[in-house]
C-alpha positions as CSV (number, residue, x, y, z in Angstrom):
1,M,90.7,132.0,102.9
2,A,90.3,132.0,99.1
3,N,91.4,129.0,97.2
4,P,94.7,129.5,95.3
5,R,94.8,129.5,91.5
6,I,96.6,126.5,90.0
7,L,98.2,126.4,86.6
8,V,98.5,123.0,84.9
9,F,100.5,121.9,81.8
10,A,102.4,119.0,80.3
11,G,106.0,119.1,79.2
12,S,104.9,117.6,75.9
13,H,102.5,118.9,73.2
14,R,102.5,115.7,71.1
15,A,99.1,114.6,69.9
16,G,97.8,111.8,72.2
17,S,100.4,112.6,74.9
18,I,99.8,110.5,78.0
19,N,101.2,113.4,80.1
20,T,98.7,115.8,78.6
21,R,96.1,113.2,79.6
22,L,97.5,113.2,83.2
23,A,97.3,117.0,83.2
24,G,93.7,116.7,82.2
25,I,92.9,114.4,85.1
26,V,94.6,116.8,87.5
27,V,92.5,119.7,86.1
28,K,89.3,117.7,86.5
29,E,90.2,116.8,90.1
30,L,91.1,120.4,91.0
31,A,87.8,121.6,89.6
32,M,86.0,119.0,91.8
33,M,87.9,120.5,94.7
34,D,86.5,124.0,93.7
35,V,90.0,125.2,93.1
36,P,90.4,127.8,90.2
37,V,92.5,126.0,87.6
38,T,94.0,127.0,84.3
39,Q,95.3,124.4,81.8
40,I,97.6,125.4,79.0
41,S,99.6,123.7,76.2
42,L,103.2,124.6,75.6
43,A,102.3,124.5,71.9
44,D,100.7,127.9,72.5
45,Y,104.1,129.3,73.8
46,P,106.6,128.4,71.0
47,M,110.2,129.5,71.7
48,P,113.4,129.0,69.7
49,L,116.1,126.9,71.3
50,Y,117.8,129.0,74.0
51,D,120.9,130.8,72.8
52,G,122.6,133.6,74.7
53,D,123.7,135.2,71.4
54,L,120.1,135.2,70.2
55,E,118.9,136.6,73.5
56,A,121.5,139.4,73.3
57,A,120.5,140.2,69.7
58,S,116.7,139.9,70.0
59,G,115.8,139.8,73.7
60,Q,113.5,137.2,75.2
61,P,110.6,135.9,73.1
62,E,107.2,137.4,73.8
63,T,105.9,133.9,74.4
64,A,108.4,133.5,77.3
65,K,107.3,136.8,78.7
66,A,103.6,135.8,78.5
67,L,104.2,132.5,80.2
68,H,106.2,134.3,82.9
69,R,103.2,136.6,83.6
70,L,100.8,133.6,83.5
71,I,102.8,131.6,86.1
72,T,103.0,134.6,88.4
73,E,99.2,135.0,88.3
74,H,98.9,131.6,89.9
75,Q,99.9,130.5,93.4
76,G,100.5,126.8,92.4
77,V,101.7,125.0,89.4
78,F,101.4,121.3,88.4
79,I,103.7,120.0,85.6
80,A,103.1,116.6,84.0
81,S,106.5,115.8,82.7
82,P,107.3,113.0,80.2
83,E,110.6,111.2,80.7
84,Y,113.0,111.3,77.8
85,N,116.3,109.3,78.2
86,A,116.0,109.5,82.0
87,G,115.5,113.2,81.9
88,I,113.0,115.9,81.1
89,T,111.9,116.8,77.6
90,G,113.8,119.3,75.5
91,L,110.6,121.3,75.2
92,L,110.2,121.6,78.9
93,K,113.8,122.4,79.6
94,N,113.9,125.0,76.9
95,T,110.7,126.6,78.2
96,I,112.1,126.8,81.7
97,D,115.4,128.2,80.5
98,W,113.7,131.0,78.5
99,V,111.3,131.9,81.3
100,S,114.2,131.9,83.8
101,R,115.9,134.6,81.8
102,I,113.2,137.1,82.4
103,K,114.1,139.0,85.6
104,T,111.0,141.1,86.2
105,Q,109.3,140.6,89.5
106,P,107.5,138.7,90.8
107,S,109.5,135.6,90.3
108,P,107.7,132.7,88.6
109,W,109.6,130.3,90.7
110,K,109.5,131.7,94.2
111,G,106.3,132.7,96.0
112,R,104.3,129.7,94.7
113,A,104.1,126.0,95.1
114,Y,105.0,123.4,92.5
115,A,103.8,119.8,92.1
116,I,105.1,117.4,89.5
117,G,104.0,114.1,88.0
118,A,104.7,111.8,85.1
119,A,103.1,109.1,83.1
120,S,105.2,106.5,81.2
121,G,104.7,103.2,79.6
122,G,107.6,101.8,81.6
123,N,107.8,100.3,85.1
124,L,109.2,103.5,86.6
125,G,106.5,105.8,85.5
126,G,108.8,108.7,84.5
127,Y,110.3,108.8,88.0
128,R,113.9,109.5,86.8
129,G,112.8,112.5,84.7
130,L,110.9,113.8,87.8
131,L,114.1,113.8,89.8
132,Q,115.8,116.0,87.2
133,L,112.7,118.3,87.1
134,R,112.7,118.6,90.9
135,Q,116.4,119.4,90.8
136,T,116.0,122.1,88.1
137,L,113.0,123.8,89.8
138,G,114.1,123.5,93.4
139,L,117.9,123.6,93.3
140,G,118.4,125.6,90.1
141,L,115.5,128.1,90.5
142,G,114.6,128.1,94.2
143,A,111.0,126.9,93.7
144,T,109.1,125.2,96.4
145,V,108.4,121.7,95.0
146,I,106.2,119.6,97.3
147,P,107.5,116.1,98.1
148,E,104.4,114.3,96.9
149,M,104.4,113.3,93.2
150,T,102.1,111.4,90.9
151,V,103.9,108.6,89.0
152,V,101.8,106.7,86.5
153,M,103.6,103.4,85.6
154,R,102.5,101.3,82.6
155,A,100.4,104.2,81.5
156,G,99.1,102.4,78.4
157,D,96.9,100.5,80.7
158,A,96.5,102.9,83.6
159,F,93.8,105.3,82.4
160,A,90.1,104.5,82.6
161,E,87.6,105.3,79.8
162,H,85.9,107.9,82.0
163,G,89.1,110.0,82.1
164,G,90.4,108.9,85.5
165,F,92.7,106.1,86.6
166,K,91.7,102.4,86.7
167,D,93.5,102.0,90.0
168,E,91.9,103.6,93.0
169,A,95.3,103.7,94.8
170,M,96.7,105.9,92.0
171,T,93.7,108.2,92.3
172,N,94.2,108.5,96.1
173,T,98.0,109.2,95.5
174,M,97.1,112.0,93.1
175,R,94.5,113.4,95.5
176,T,97.0,113.5,98.3
177,M,99.5,115.3,96.1
178,L,96.8,117.8,95.0
179,T,95.6,118.5,98.6
180,R,99.2,119.2,99.6
181,L,99.7,121.5,96.5
182,V,96.5,123.5,97.3
183,D,97.4,123.8,101.0
184,E,101.0,125.0,100.2
185,A,99.8,127.3,97.4
186,A,97.2,128.8,99.8
187,R,100.1,130.3,101.7
188,Y,100.8,132.6,98.8
189,V,97.2,133.9,98.3
190,R,97.2,137.7,98.9
């Protein structure tokens, strides 16, 4: 069976984002697993704040349509999500909201597997924001979100100079998550 294609992005496009760094580690690990992987930045898909009146007047942004198409070209998605005030970033929520408004098939939520992770300077590693993201994707949109997550606590000291993690247990946790993501996404390869 062919390996599934995995899309990777962070819910932040801030310069020096630790979640973009986490996404980069995931990309490197997937490449070492010989899994076709695509990394994007949400900075390349700018969208206005979602507004139903704006949508009625102008339709969905072309960037939302392009991201919708890109997601549907992959069988798996990993999102590195920063935690803002115990939730997900406005950027990520707005992106999800716009993409969810596009009703063309196939669905970007169903028929593929999602994995989520977060890096944070705090002791919870972005865990509270991941709960909100899991609810939005799974309950709100019907996506399959695997149970394994990568949570990087005290991220300011978690990353090694070579681009991985200092802690081998963290590396193993991430690898377990990615193995499950690839296995679940493989179910959707046609």
